[in-house]
C-alpha positions as semicolon CSV with decimal commas, in nm:
position;residue;x (nm);y (nm);z (nm)
1;M;-2,710;13,419;4,080
2;I;-2,928;13,503;3,782
3;T;-3,278;13,627;3,854
4;I;-3,564;13,578;3,611
5;N;-3,874;13,796;3,611
6;K;-4,223;13,649;3,641
7;Q;-4,323;13,710;3,279
8;T;-4,019;13,526;3,152
9;L;-4,086;13,235;3,383
10;M;-4,436;13,203;3,243
11;A;-4,323;13,200;2,879
12;A;-4,473;12,885;2,733
13;S;-4,196;12,813;2,485
14;I;-3,902;12,754;2,716
15;V;-3,805;12,600;3,046
16;A;-3,484;12,740;3,193
17;L;-3,225;12,566;3,403
18;F;-2,928;12,758;3,539
19;T;-2,647;12,542;3,662
20;G;-2,323;12,459;3,484
21;S;-2,257;12,193;3,744
22;G;-2,420;11,861;3,685
23;C;-2,485;11,672;3,368
24;S;-2,831;11,609;3,240
25;S;-2,975;11,316;3,054
26;T;-3,004;11,311;2,679
27;L;-3,367;11,230;2,618
28;S;-3,529;11,052;2,328
29;K;-3,829;11,283;2,365
30;P;-3,844;11,631;2,517
31;E;-3,977;11,658;2,869
32;H;-4,305;11,844;2,921
33;A;-4,390;11,837;3,287
34;S;-4,672;12,088;3,244
35;K;-4,798;12,351;3,005
36;Q;-4,647;12,627;3,215
37;P;-4,269;12,596;3,264
38;T;-4,096;12,628;3,595
39;L;-3,742;12,711;3,691
40;R;-3,579;12,389;3,809
41;K;-3,329;12,383;4,088
42;A;-2,977;12,276;4,004
43;S;-2,984;12,008;4,271
44;L;-3,268;11,831;4,093
45;H;-3,084;11,856;3,765
46;T;-2,751;11,725;3,891
47;A;-2,920;11,416;4,026
48;N;-3,031;11,329;3,674
49;L;-2,716;11,161;3,543
50;A;-2,629;11,195;3,179
51;G;-2,614;10,901;2,945
52;T;-2,705;10,644;3,209
53;Q;-2,924;10,350;3,120
54;A;-3,162;10,271;3,403
55;S;-3,068;9,904;3,424
56;A;-2,703;9,932;3,333
57;V;-2,454;10,066;3,584
58;A;-2,505;10,101;3,957
59;Q;-2,369;10,436;4,070
60;Q;-2,108;10,455;4,341
61;P;-2,230;10,635;4,656
62;L;-2,207;11,010;4,614
63;Q;-1,976;11,180;4,859
64;Q;-2,046;11,513;5,023
65;K;-1,750;11,751;5,044
66;P;-1,711;12,091;5,210
67;T;-1,845;12,375;4,997
68;L;-1,596;12,627;4,858
69;D;-1,701;12,988;4,805
70;E;-1,690;13,161;4,467
71;D;-1,368;13,347;4,550
72;F;-1,185;13,015;4,539
73;D;-1,009;12,928;4,213
74;T;-1,140;12,626;4,021
75;W;-0,788;12,508;3,937
76;E;-0,705;12,501;4,308
77;R;-1,026;12,308;4,362
78;V;-0,905;12,054;4,104
79;F;-0,565;12,020;4,270
80;R;-0,715;11,963;4,615
81;G;-0,914;11,667;4,486
82;F;-0,625;11,473;4,333
83;Q;-0,619;11,114;4,460
84;L;-0,365;10,929;4,243
85;S;-0,013;10,889;4,377
86;N;0,225;11,176;4,302
87;Q;0,498;10,912;4,269
88;Y;0,367;10,835;3,921
89;S;0,510;11,167;3,799
90;K;0,859;11,022;3,847
91;H;0,796;10,729;3,613
92;P;1,014;10,755;3,299
93;Q;0,714;10,735;3,066
94;V;0,543;11,021;3,249
95;Q;0,861;11,227;3,255
96;R;0,893;11,177;2,881
97;F;0,561;11,356;2,824
98;V;0,629;11,616;3,093
99;N;0,938;11,713;2,897
100;Y;0,755;11,694;2,563
101;Y;0,461;11,913;2,661
102;G;0,670;12,133;2,887
103;R;0,872;12,258;2,590
104;N;0,570;12,456;2,473
105;P;0,415;12,639;2,771
106;E;0,233;12,881;2,539
107;Q;0,030;12,594;2,398
108;L;-0,053;12,478;2,749
109;N;-0,164;12,832;2,835
110;L;-0,402;12,818;2,541
111;L;-0,530;12,475;2,639
112;S;-0,590;12,591;2,995
113;E;-0,799;12,880;2,865
114;R;-1,008;12,641;2,658
115;A;-1,040;12,401;2,952
116;S;-1,157;12,678;3,185
117;V;-1,489;12,703;3,000
118;F;-1,586;12,346;3,098
119;L;-1,372;12,292;3,408
120;H;-1,620;12,396;3,678
121;M;-1,895;12,177;3,533
122;I;-1,664;11,874;3,506
123;V;-1,495;11,899;3,844
124;H;-1,829;11,954;4,016
125;E;-1,960;11,629;3,868
126;V;-1,637;11,441;3,943
127;E;-1,646;11,550;4,307
128;R;-2,017;11,478;4,336
129;R;-1,945;11,117;4,245
130;G;-1,642;11,091;4,475
131;M;-1,401;11,029;4,187
132;P;-1,037;11,147;4,159
133;N;-1,007;11,501;4,024
134;E;-0,738;11,380;3,786
135;L;-1,029;11,265;3,569
136;A;-1,128;11,628;3,516
137;L;-0,804;11,662;3,317
138;L;-0,878;11,368;3,087
139;P;-1,020;11,587;2,806
140;F;-0,671;11,736;2,775
141;V;-0,565;11,396;2,641
142;E;-0,885;11,304;2,461
143;S;-0,980;11,620;2,273
144;A;-0,767;11,912;2,391
145;F;-1,094;12,035;2,546
146;D;-1,253;12,085;2,203
147;A;-1,617;11,973;2,209
148;D;-1,641;11,981;1,828
149;V;-1,377;11,733;1,723
150;F;-1,367;11,390;1,554
151;S;-1,085;11,135;1,548
152;H;-0,990;10,913;1,253
153;A;-1,182;10,631;1,417
154;G;-1,498;10,839;1,443
155;A;-1,468;10,918;1,814
156;A;-1,626;11,253;1,894
157;G;-1,654;11,528;2,151
158;L;-1,474;11,627;2,470
159;W;-1,455;11,267;2,586
160;Q;-1,406;11,104;2,243
161;F;-1,680;10,843;2,250
162;I;-1,685;10,603;1,957
163;P;-2,037;10,554;1,818
164;D;-2,114;10,216;1,977
165;T;-1,993;10,307;2,325
166;G;-2,171;10,639;2,304
167;R;-2,500;10,469;2,225
168;R;-2,442;10,218;2,506
169;Y;-2,422;10,506;2,750
170;G;-2,726;10,689;2,622
171;L;-2,566;10,933;2,375
172;Q;-2,798;10,947;2,075
173;Q;-2,654;11,000;1,728
174;A;-2,834;11,111;1,412
175;K;-2,744;11,313;1,106
176;S;-2,854;11,642;1,262
177;Y;-2,768;11,563;1,625
178;D;-2,483;11,392;1,809
179;A;-2,502;11,380;2,190
180;R;-2,134;11,282;2,209
181;M;-2,070;11,650;2,137
182;D;-2,299;11,778;2,412
183;P;-2,048;11,871;2,687
184;F;-2,294;11,808;2,972
185;A;-2,438;11,479;2,846
186;A;-2,098;11,344;2,735
187;T;-1,939;11,432;3,071
188;G;-2,206;11,240;3,259
189;A;-2,174;10,943;3,025
190;A;-1,794;10,939;3,042
191;L;-1,786;10,948;3,421
192;T;-2,047;10,673;3,442
193;Y;-1,837;10,460;3,208
194;L;-1,521;10,530;3,410
195;Q;-1,699;10,436;3,733
196;K;-1,800;10,108;3,575
197;L;-1,442;10,041;3,458
198;N;-1,299;10,127;3,799
199;N;-1,536;9,873;3,952
200;D;-1,438;9,614;3,689
201;F;-1,070;9,649;3,779
202;N;-1,111;9,647;4,157
203;G;-1,056;10,017;4,213
204;D;-0,739;10,048;4,002
205;W;-0,779;10,382;3,824
206;L;-0,482;10,332;3,591
207;L;-0,635;10,012;3,458
208;A;-0,973;10,183;3,431
209;L;-0,817;10,464;3,227
210;A;-0,637;10,217;3,003
211;A;-0,966;10,035;2,946
212;Y;-1,137;10,364;2,860
213;N;-0,884;10,399;2,580
214;C;-0,857;10,049;2,436
215;G;-1,152;9,860;2,586
216;E;-1,201;9,658;2,899
217;N;-1,177;9,324;2,718
218;R;-0,830;9,400;2,586
219;V;-0,704;9,508;2,927
220;Q;-0,853;9,201;3,093
221;R;-0,689;8,970;2,836
222;E;-0,349;9,118;2,909
223;I;-0,405;9,086;3,284
224;D;-0,501;8,720;3,239
225;K;-0,189;8,656;3,025
226;N;0,043;8,809;3,284
227;R;-0,129;8,630;3,570
228;A;-0,089;8,295;3,389
229;K;0,285;8,366;3,353
230;G;0,325;8,475;3,712
231;L;0,397;8,835;3,602
232;P;0,275;9,157;3,767
233;T;-0,063;9,279;3,647
234;T;-0,030;9,655;3,704
235;F;-0,077;9,896;3,415
236;W;0,299;9,943;3,376
237;H;0,354;9,570;3,319
238;L;0,082;9,499;3,059
239;S;0,147;9,456;2,688
240;L;-0,112;9,708;2,566
241;P;-0,136;9,895;2,235
242;K;0,117;10,176;2,195
243;E;-0,155;10,441;2,209
244;T;-0,280;10,306;2,542
245;R;0,071;10,270;2,686
246;E;0,111;10,643;2,619
247;Y;-0,243;10,745;2,710
248;V;-0,218;10,707;3,088
249;P;0,130;10,868;3,110
250;R;-0,003;11,164;2,908
251;L;-0,276;11,225;3,165
252;L;-0,029;11,195;3,452
253;A;0,205;11,435;3,271
254;F;-0,075;11,692;3,239
255;K;-0,140;11,653;3,612
256;E;0,225;11,725;3,690
257;L;0,242;12,024;3,453
258;I;-0,086;12,187;3,552
259;S;-0,048;12,136;3,927
260;N;0,305;12,283;3,914
261;A;0,236;12,543;3,648
262;P;0,484;12,815;3,767
263;R;0,768;12,563;3,769
264;Y;0,708;12,494;3,399
265;G;0,640;12,853;3,291
266;I;0,268;12,791;3,247
267;T;0,014;13,064;3,320
268;L;-0,326;12,918;3,398
269;S;-0,627;13,127;3,302
270;E;-0,826;13,284;3,583
271;T;-1,105;13,049;3,683
272;P;-1,327;13,171;3,967
273;N;-1,513;12,891;4,140
274;Q;-1,843;12,953;3,966
275;A;-2,022;12,809;3,668
276;R;-1,948;12,972;3,334
277;L;-2,219;12,775;3,160
278;A;-2,593;12,742;3,201
279;Q;-2,851;12,522;3,034
280;L;-3,177;12,638;2,885
281;H;-3,470;12,405;2,822
282;I;-3,658;12,478;2,501
283;D;-3,939;12,304;2,315
284;K;-3,899;12,439;1,961
285;P;-3,629;12,445;1,691
286;V;-3,402;12,745;1,750
287;D;-3,156;12,898;1,505
288;L;-2,854;12,929;1,733
289;R;-2,673;13,186;1,520
290;Q;-2,981;13,403;1,493
291;A;-3,038;13,384;1,869
292;A;-2,679;13,488;1,942
293;L;-2,693;13,779;1,697
294;Q;-3,020;13,910;1,836
295;A;-2,876;13,894;2,187
296;G;-2,581;14,107;2,073
297;L;-2,326;13,824;2,086
298;A;-2,086;13,692;1,824
299;P;-2,278;13,470;1,578
300;D;-2,102;13,144;1,667
301;T;-2,122;13,185;2,046
302;L;-2,402;12,930;2,085
303;V;-2,294;12,709;1,793
304;D;-1,952;12,663;1,953
305;L;-2,109;12,561;2,284
306;N;-2,365;12,330;2,119
307;P;-2,184;12,136;1,844
308;C;-2,421;11,847;1,911
309;F;-2,673;12,029;1,687
310;R;-2,489;11,964;1,363
311;T;-2,689;12,209;1,150
312;G;-2,685;12,502;1,392
313;I;-3,055;12,451;1,463
314;T;-3,179;12,274;1,774
315;T;-3,371;11,949;1,743
316;P;-3,620;11,909;2,031
317;Q;-3,699;11,553;1,919
318;Y;-3,347;11,458;2,035
319;S;-3,267;11,714;2,305
320;N;-3,464;11,999;2,459
321;R;-3,160;12,172;2,610
322;I;-2,897;12,415;2,493
323;V;-2,578;12,528;2,664
324;L;-2,520;12,901;2,690
325;P;-2,289;13,151;2,863
326;R;-2,425;13,192;3,214
327;Q;-2,368;13,568;3,223
328;Y;-2,587;13,615;2,914
329;A;-2,853;13,364;3,014
330;K;-3,125;13,617;3,094
331;Q;-3,100;13,808;2,766
332;L;-3,070;13,489;2,561
333;M;-3,373;13,345;2,736
334;A;-3,580;13,650;2,637
335;V;-3,451;13,642;2,278
336;I;-3,518;13,269;2,233
337;D;-3,866;13,305;2,377
338;A;-3,946;13,571;2,116
339;L;-3,794;13,387;1,819
340;P;-4,028;13,189;1,592
341;A;-3,959;12,821;1,544
342;A;-3,669;12,783;1,303
343;S;-3,693;12,606;0,970
344;N;-3,478;12,304;0,886
345;R;-3,237;12,509;0,679
346;V;-2,896;12,343;0,705
347;Y;-2,587;12,541;0,791
348;A;-2,230;12,442;0,719
349;S;-2,062;12,301;1,026
350;S;-1,874;12,538;1,253
351;S;-1,539;12,439;1,101
352;A;-1,645;12,622;0,787
353;S;-1,720;12,944;0,970
354;G;-1,365;13,073;0,941
355;Y;-1,311;13,095;1,317
356;N;-0,990;12,967;1,469
357;K;-1,098;12,678;1,693
358;L;-0,773;12,687;1,892
359;A;-0,871;13,029;2,029
360;T;-1,215;12,929;2,142
361;T;-1,493;13,151;2,278
362;R;-1,417;13,303;2,614
363;I;-1,715;13,263;2,839
364;G;-1,756;13,451;3,162
365;K;-1,564;13,769;3,081
366;K;-1,739;14,105;3,072
367;S;-1,726;14,092;2,695
368;S;-1,766;13,777;2,489
369;K;-1,438;13,755;2,303
370;I;-1,431;13,547;1,989
371;A;-1,111;13,466;1,806
372;K;-1,048;13,697;1,515
373;A;-1,220;13,562;1,207
374;K;-1,002;13,427;0,931
375;P;-1,094;13,467;0,568
376;K;-1,342;13,201;0,471
377;S;-1,195;12,925;0,261
378;S;-1,323;12,839;-0,080
379;T;-1,521;12,514;-0,102
380;K;-1,528;12,254;-0,376
381;V;-1,652;11,898;-0,416
382;H;-1,426;11,591;-0,429
383;T;-1,563;11,259;-0,556
384;V;-1,405;10,965;-0,374
385;R;-1,214;10,722;-0,594
386;R;-1,115;10,364;-0,521
387;G;-0,822;10,338;-0,280
388;E;-0,854;10,691;-0,144
389;T;-0,865;10,764;0,227
390;L;-0,959;11,074;0,422
391;Q;-0,590;11,122;0,491
392;S;-0,492;11,117;0,124
393;I;-0,782;11,346;0,029
394;A;-0,693;11,590;0,307
395;Q;-0,330;11,603;0,195
396;R;-0,432;11,654;-0,166
397;H;-0,651;11,952;-0,084
398;G;-0,434;12,111;0,182
399;T;-0,662;12,050;0,476
400;S;-0,691;11,802;0,764
401;V;-0,889;11,486;0,828
402;Q;-1,060;11,651;1,123
403;T;-1,170;11,947;0,908
404;L;-1,303;11,715;0,638
405;M;-1,502;11,515;0,894
406;K;-1,647;11,826;1,058
407;H;-1,731;11,996;0,731
408;N;-1,908;11,687;0,599
409;S;-2,070;11,584;0,932
410;K;-1,898;11,244;0,914
411;R;-1,890;11,031;1,229
412;S;-1,635;10,780;1,098
413;S;-1,346;10,780;0,854
414;K;-1,506;10,520;0,625
415;L;-1,553;10,625;0,263
416;K;-1,756;10,489;-0,026
417;V;-1,643;10,502;-0,387
418;G;-1,839;10,782;-0,553
419;E;-1,910;10,962;-0,226
420;R;-1,898;11,340;-0,265
421;L;-1,713;11,548;-0,007
422;D;-1,714;11,923;0,037
423;V;-1,345;12,009;0,056
424;M;-1,214;12,321;0,220
425;A;-0,921;12,436;0,008
426;A;-0,679;12,667;0,188
427;A;-0,809;12,557;0,529
428;E;-0,546;12,751;0,722
429;G;-0,502;12,661;1,082
430;A;-0,694;12,334;1,059
431;T;-0,574;12,114;1,343
432;N;-0,557;11,738;1,316
433;H;-0,657;11,594;1,655
434;S;-0,608;11,233;1,563
């Protein structure tokens, strides 16, 4: 447990919150309860659900479960909370993806390391709501546990919210800020949406997951068609889009692989049952790279954890929180308190920093390990011509659609003739997450 001295608590520029479990609201205006900040208890914070509109979705009753000590492994905690039938793993579609992903255990090792940064926070919130722990694995399918990723359709973040759905669940979006890429806010919003879908489909989690992917209206139409024909209306019998037909089996395949890791040659990263992340409340613009450097950390440590701030500078008018490594919370709190308010100088997005996103920051070790920096790529401008797409432009310049979208802070793949794009030539290692 982190202790904060009295002088730090009285610092007028910041309000600290140490948790990592529980997902806070994304606020249109920063909260100022009083002129002198106080340290809030995590229990108060976790009760403030992220992305929830007051009049929208009634929450399911929260369930209390036995408390596990910090010596317990978070992966084991995930496994103990599985609720979906293990028989699904025998389905041919699930086995297809078990075999597909199982051929590359090294990649799954890497994904498990990336997941371990967010896992405690997500599973805590899933359990708090009484939901199946399989849902904690959903970012494997959605984003490969990369909080700073866009799809071709403009979906963003760990949980891949499209713009309209994100706004519907309280995730604000502006040029300099995108709450879909706030891991805490997006987790709360995603779980609220999944609870609503589960209620819509009478407690059937497979149908709820399918609806999360392709929309509840599409799933309901297919159910109605089958019912009219006297056909079964389970997920496996619906005529859904190909992506959705594969989406649910992918999740169930990850469940099978991760829960039986030794059988498939997978080595899960060590994940003690404690929060790796904390949240810090601030009321001024903060240069995240400068804060990390002054705290003796790698420059992109805070940028990688806070991709919602698209310029690398916090925007209190949209959110007065940042995510930070819990073990460095005290020193970062002191540094941020001493920093002057940052200017609006715009940084290139983190994809241009030259860091390999697949080997993400390791949080919670005794040293903050950042992937070895790659040489920075040269940048040039491409003017969009009629008929061009992001895919064709990416291929022409040897990069990926995802990298183009990140580097140009685009939230959708739509282009306008004459639009100018910064193109990363020689973008080695760029990964297309479409």
